[in-house]
N, C-alpha and C positions, 0 to 999 in steps of 0.2 A: 395747441399750446397747452400744457398741463398746468392748471391753476391749484395752487394748495389752499383749501378751504381753511378758515380760521380754526377749526374743530381738529385739523391735522397738525400735530406739533412738529417743529423743524427737529432735525436730527442733531441731538447735542454730541459735541466732541467728548469722547470719555477721556478719564484721566490718563489712561495707557496710552490713548492716541496723543493726548497733549505731550505726555512725556517724551515718546517716541520722537514726535515732531521737533521738539527741542532740542533733543540729541543729535538727530540727523541734520538739523540746520546750525548746529555748534552754538546754539544759544542757550543751552543749559549750563547752569553754575555747577561746577564739580568740586566737592570737599574730599580731601585726602586725609585721613586720621591715622596719625602714625608715620613720620618722615624718616624712617630708617633705611635699611638696604632694600626694602620692597617699596615703601610708600613713596620715597622721593623719586626713585626713576619712573614709577607710573604717573606721578603728579608731571613730571617734565614731559612725558609722552602725550598727556592730554593737552598740555600747553601748547606743545608743537603742532597739534591738530586744530589750534584755534580757540579752544575753550578757555573759559575764564575759570582759573583753579586757584583755590585756597587750601593752603595746608595746614593741619592743625596737629599739634604736639604739646605734651606737659613739659617736655624739656625746653627750658627757656634760652640755653645756651645754643640749640640748634636753631631755634628762631631767630635769635640774635646774629648768628653766623649768616643764615639765609637772607636777613635783612641787610646785613653789610656786604652781600653777594660773594659770600665765601663759601666753600664746600668742604664737607667733614668725610666725604666718601672719595677715596683716592679715583676710582674710575669714572667719576663726576667732576670735570674741570669747572673751574670758577666761571669760565665764559659761557657754560651752560646754564648756570644760575643766572647770569647777568641777562642772557637772552630770554630767559623765562620771565625775569622780571619786566623786561621791554614788552613782552606779550601779556602783561596783567597778572602774573602769578604773585601771590602774597602768602606770608606764612604767619601764624598768630597762635597764641595759647588762649584766646578767648572762644570758648566753645559755644557761647550763645549765638555766634555767628553762623552755626549750622542751619538755623532757620532760613537763611538767605540761599542756601543751596538747594538744588534740584535732586542731585545724586550724591550719596555719601559712601565712600569706600573705606572699610577698616583694614588697616594694616599694622596691628600691634602685635607684640610678641605673645607667645603661648608656650612658656617654658615648662619645667617640670618641678614639682616640690622636692624637698629633701628626701621624700619617701617614694619619689618616681611615680608621682601620680599628676594628672593635668593641673596646670594653674592657670585657670582662666580669668584670674582677677583683672587682667589688663581689658580684656574682652568686655566683661561685666561693667567695669568702671566706665569704659567708652560708652557702652550702649546706654547707660544710665545718664551719661551726659548728652546723648542724642536725644532721647525720649522728651524731655520737656520742650525741645525745639523741634518737635516733628510736626509735619503738616501734610494734609492730603495731597497725595501724588508723589510724595518723597520715595525715591529708591535707595535701599540701604543694602550694601553688598558687603559681606565679609570675606575677607581673603586670607585671614590668618589660618594656618593649619591647625586642625584640631580632629576630634573624633566624630564620626557620623552621628547626627542628632543634633549636635551644638546649636545650629541655626534655628531648628524647630523648637528644641526644648529649652534653650536658654536666651537666644536674641529675641525671637519674637514675643514671649511672654513679658519680657522686661521693656520692650518698646510699647506693647498694649497697655500695660500696666501703668508705665510711666509717663505718658502723654497726657496733657490737660484736655484735649479735645475728644477723648473717648474714640479715637481712631482706631480701626482694626485692620489687620493684615489682610491683604486680597486674598480670598479664598475661591477663586474662580467666575464671580460675577463681573462681566465686563462693563456693566452699568453703574456699579457701586460708586457712590461719590465721596465716602467718609473712610477711604482706605489708604494704605501705603504698601509699598512693594519691597520684598524681601528676597534676596538671592544670596547663593554662595558661590564663588569663583576662585579656585585656589591660585596662589601665586606660583609662578614658575621661574623665579630668578635664579641664575646661576652665576654668582661673582666670578669675575676673572675670565669668563668664556666670552671670547671676542669673535668667535665663529660664526655666530648666528645674531642677527639684530634681534633686539627685543620684540618688535612688532611683527616678526617672523615666527615667533612662537604661539602655535595655536592655543587658544583661551577656553577653557572649560567654563560652562555657566549652567548652574542648577537653580531654578526659583522654587519659592514655596508653591507657586501655581504656574499655570500657563501665561498669565498677564505679567508676573514678575520676570519670567524666563524671557518673554518678548522685550521688555524694557530693558533688561540687564544684558541682552544680547546686542540691542541698539547701542547701548552704551560702550561695550568692549568692540563692537564692529567698526566703531569709530576710530580707533587705534590699533587695532590687530587685523592682520590680513585674514585670519580666518578664527571664526568663533565654533565651539563644538557645545551646542545645547544638549543638557542631558536631563533625564525625567524628574529629578528632584534634587533637593540640597544635599540629602544623605548620599546619593550617588557621586555627586561632585566632591563631598567630603571624604569618601571612600578611595575615589581616583586618585586624589593627592596622596593618600596614605600608601596605596598600592605602589605608586611611583617611586616613593623614598623608601618603602619596606623593601621593594625588589633590589635596591641598590645596597641597603643595610645587609639583607641575607647574603649577597654574593660578595660584598666586602668580607664578611664573617667568614665565609668560605675560603677565600684566599688567605685571610690572617691565619686561619687554623692551617691551612696547607703551609703557609710560610713557617710556622712553629716545627711542623713537621720535617720540611726540607731543611731547616737549620740542623736538626738532630742528625739528618741523613747525609750532610755535606752537598745538598742539591741546592743551586741557585734557582730560587721560585721566579726570578725576573725572567731568567732565560726560558723557564717553563712556560710562563704566560706568554711571552714573546713568540714561542713556537706554537702554542696552541692557537693564537690570534691569527695564525696563517689559515685556520680553516675557513672557508668561505660561507659556511652556514652552521647555524645551531651553536655558536659559541661568541660571546661578546667578553672582551677582557675587562677585568676589574683588578685593582691594585692594592697590595697590602699596605699598612703604614703604622704609625705609633698609636693610633687611635682615630675615632671618628670625631669630626668637627662640625661647626655649621649649626644653623637653627633647626633643621628637619631631620636629618638622618640619624643623628643620635637619640631623637626625641620622639619621632613619630611612632615606632614600635610600641612604645610605652603607652602611648595614647589609646591604641588600637587594644593592646592587651588589657589595660583597665577596662574599655568599654565591654569588652567581651565577657568579663566576669558578671555583668548584669544578665547575660543570656546563658549563664552556667556553661561557658565554652573556655577551654584552655588553649591558647594560642601558643602552644609549646615550641614550634618550630621558630616562630618569629621571637620569642622570648630568649631562646638559645642563642639566636644570632646577637641579640643585644647584649648577652651576658659576655659572649666571645669578644666583642668589640670593646665593651667596657673595661675588659681586663687588659687590653692591648698596653696603655700606658704603664701599667705595673710590671708586665713582661719586658718592657723597653728598660725600665729601671733595673731590672734584674739582670738584664743584658749588659748594660753598663757596669754594673759592679761585677759581673764576671770578666769582662773584658779588661778592667782594671786589675782584677785579681790575678789573672794571668801574667800581668807585667808586675805582679808583687807590690800591689798598691790597694789600699782600702777605699771604699767609697767614702767612708767617714773621714772626714778631713781634706778630701780631694777637691780641686778647685775646676769646676765644670763650666763649660762655656756652651750655651745653646744657641744654635743658629736657627733662626726662624720661629715665631710664636704664632702666626695666623694659622687657622685651620686648614688653608690650602695655599698654595703657591701665589704670588704676586698681587695679593688682595690685602686689604687693611680690615679684616674682620677677625675678631676674637671669639666669637659665640662659640661656646662648647669646646674650644680648642683644647686637644689632649695636651698641649704643651704646657698649660696651667697645671693640670694634674701631674705631670711628669715633674715640673720644677718644684712643686709642694712636696712631692715625695722624695725627690733628691735632698731637699733641704731638712725634710724630717729624719732622713738617713745620715745627717751630719755632713753632707757635702757643702761647700761654698759655690753657689751658683750665680752666673751673670748671663746675659742674654744680648744677643744682637738681632735686630730686625729692622730693616729700611723703613717700614710701614708703621713702626711703632716706637717713639722716641721714649716712651714711658709706659708702664704697666701698674695702673692704680687699683681701684677698688671696683669689683663687678658683683653679681648677685651672690655668688659663692666663693669668692677668693678676694684676698687684700694683699697683693704682693708688694705695692710701692717700690717698684724697681725702675731703673733708668737704663736705658740701651748703652752699651759700651761700645766704643770704636773697635773696628777690627785691627788692632795693633797688639804686638807682642802676643800673638797667638800661642807661641810655644811655652808662655808661662802657665797655661792650663794643663792640667793632668789630661783632660779628655775633652775633646770637641765633638758635640752631639748634633747632627744635622735632623731637626724636627720637620722644617719646611723647606723645600727645594726652591727657594726664590731664585728667579733668573739673574738677579743681580749680583750674586755670589760667584767668585772666581775659585771653583773648586779644587783645581790644580794647584793653585797657590796656596789654598787653605791646607791641602793634604801636605805640601812641601814644607810648611811651618810648624804643623801640630805635632804634639808628641802620639797622639791617638786620636783617631776620628771613627765615631760609632755614626754609621749612615743608616737611617730608618727609611729613606726615600730612593734609594738607588741614585742618588744625586751623582755620586763618584763613578758611575758607569763608565767603563773605558780607561779608568785611571788604576793602574797597577802599583800597590804599595803595601808593604807589611804594615804600614800604620792604620791601614783601613780595617775596620770591622764591620761587615754588613749585617744588618739585624732586620 
């Protein structure tokens, strides 16, 4: 028998080991900051796996709705909120309760300023609210899309400066007792995509050091079937940008080809469908009236802004962004031309917009090109109404203030032009074409319908 002498210290469990053990046993308390299209779904995933989850948000309306078991995201039914509450899920505006958590996941917006520069105010204010409540062993993960370096250059210094216990981020010492862990793990939400379960989407994880990577990987391995650790937070941040810039560039390509095909009298949709039959080396992307959503219209500008710090011009990426940003204005020009052919001016015309969300069958207005198009039509003197089954009204956003109410799909023939901006499945397109004077279709929603009233754009 081996006897430990008094001089031999017993092995103490490290903070990393304690954190991993809590996560694996589902006894860790999880805090999700930002209960929007990313934060609420991931909060529910953790709740489903038996964790005690608390959601934090500065929007008291969201908190009130969750407290009364109501959902504000169409793809999340109220039954899911009720079930989560039964499992211990809570929502609050009280950020002092962060001290009760073991892991904190930040899912707040990262928009652009009016000058197309990164706006990290939501991230910095969130981190400042975490810091006073930080304790040793805390794991803080940023999921918000941002430029490479944000976690190390913005999040870590604010946490170290703002905590009252002089805690420092873990930097490789497994025995350190006055540290916290920081990682970046990009969100991969795809609203409206029901072909793959959320927990089947591989999760990228990059920690400030190996300890943080291990703890963060244990966190996400509890809810995702596959985690993909990378060597640093910067690699994880750049991975997210690559994923979205890849889509941005390819969409810009087909948008530009669409404009050329319109002049040449070629159906771009038929071209894409034919090219998609190639079993290798081609992936179909589709044109539209502009880009929407939180990531694709924004991410290229995050990277191009950061690249300037290294005296590097991301010309290819910036060109793609410019092409996509111009598409709403091309759409307005096309509407004006379609009316002109029918001896009508855009000024004074009655326009009905169908669909305002940035993609079909979702209730998401973030960066939707429909907003830009409506505003441009109004500035040109058109009288604009809209219909969208997911939006009974459009109020005030970060860069718009429309104050419009959804109109019923009645008397479509009273409008000089009906513009399909979002191809929701709810619409009966054949009936719409039959009743309308003119239909401008930006999404190929009327494919298979033959009518002189249709102008495909």
